[in-house]
N, C-alpha and C positions, 0 to 999 in steps of 0.2 A: 122275275119275268114281267110282272105288271108294270114296273117302271120302264122297262125296255119297250114294252108295247106302247105306253103313253108317250114315250120319247120319240118313237117313230111317227106316231100321230101328230105330235107337236111340230116335228120338223116339216112334215108334209103340209100341215096347216099354215106354218109360217111361210113356206115357199109358195103356197097357193095365194096367200095375201100379196106377197111381193110380185107374183105373176100377174095378178089382177091390176096392180098399180103400175107395172112396167109400161104398157103401151099408152097409158093416159097421163101419168104424172112423172115417172122416173125417166123414161126415154120415150116421150110422146111421138106418136105417128104423125105424118104430115097433116097439117091443118087442125091438130088437136092441141089444146082445148079451143073450142070455138069462141069466137068473139061474140059478145052479146048482140043478138039480132042477126047473126050470120045464118045462112041457109044450111040446113043439114044435108040437103040433097047434093050439094057440091062435094062435101066430104064423103058421102055414101057412094059416089061414083068412083072414088079412088080405090086402087087395089089394097092399099094399106088399111082402109077401113074395114075390109073383110078380115084382115089379119087381126085387127083390134077386137072384133067381135068373136072370132074363134078363140083367141087367147083368153078373153074374159070368160067364155063358156068353160074352157078347160080349167081356168082358175077356180071357177065355182065348183067344178067337180072335184078339184084337188082339195078345196076347203072342206067339202063334205067327206071325202075319203080320209082326210086328216082328223076331222071331228069324231068320226065313229070310233076309232080305237082310243082316242084321248078320253072319251066319255065311257066307253064300254071296253075295259081293258082285259079282254080274253085273248089268250095266245093265238087261237085260230083266227080271230078277227084281225089281230095284228098282222098275221101272216098274209091273209087275203088283201089287207090294205096295202102291205108292202108290195105285193105282186101287182096290184092295181096302180100303184105309184110308178112302178117301172113302165107300165103301159102308157100312163099319162106323160111321163117324161119323154117317151119316144114320140108320142103325138105332139108335144110341145116343140120338140126339135124339128119335126116335119112341117109344122104349121108355117113358118115364114119361108120355107124351102120349096114345099110341094103343095100342101093343102090349101093355103091362102097366101101366095107369095106377095111380098112387099113390092113397092114401086121398082121398076127396072132402071131408074136413073141412079147412077152411082153416088151422087152427092146429095141425095135426099136424106132427111133426118131418120126416116124409118129404116133405110138401108144402112146408115151409119151407126145408129144407136139401138133401135128396137130389135132389128134382126139378130145382131150378136148377143143382145141381152136375152132374148127368148131362147136362143140356142144354148147359152150358158145355164139359164134356169132349167131347161130341159135336161141338160147333162146332170145338174145338181139333183133334180128330181129322180132321174134314173139311178144315179149313184146311191142316193138315200134309200130308194126302194130296194135296190140290189143288196146293199149292206144290211138293211133291216130284214130282208128275206133270209139272208144267209145266217144272221145272228139268231133270229127267231126259230129257224129250222134246227140250228145247232142247240139252242136252249131247249126246244121241244124234244129233240132226240135224247138229251141228257136227262130230262125230267121223266121221260118214258122208261128209260132204263132197260136192262136186259131181263 
């Protein structure tokens, strides 16, 4: 069961790192990365900048949620981490749609690349957390026994 707990934590950690890199390096939002000497105020006024910041905050939480069971492999910790991962996945899905929507122009890079990537990562986080919750509950029930 320890290996399963660490595996769930490692998957969450990896998805958190990918989530952090998505709006800045993999599928950058409009105007990012900044040119040397560019004003940050112009980027901060854009809607996708808020998406960038919310996604990075959720990624930091995902990294922490992934590190805890990877370092402290207790079944109950893994179960709570998996449940938290499901919640994080739902928040990541809602980020570009409701919480901090991207630009409204259909041909902008944030709408074409960042938005679908965040939704996909949110689905992966939700699926990983759901599968981890199911497997850890099943393993916990078998180890408790009648």
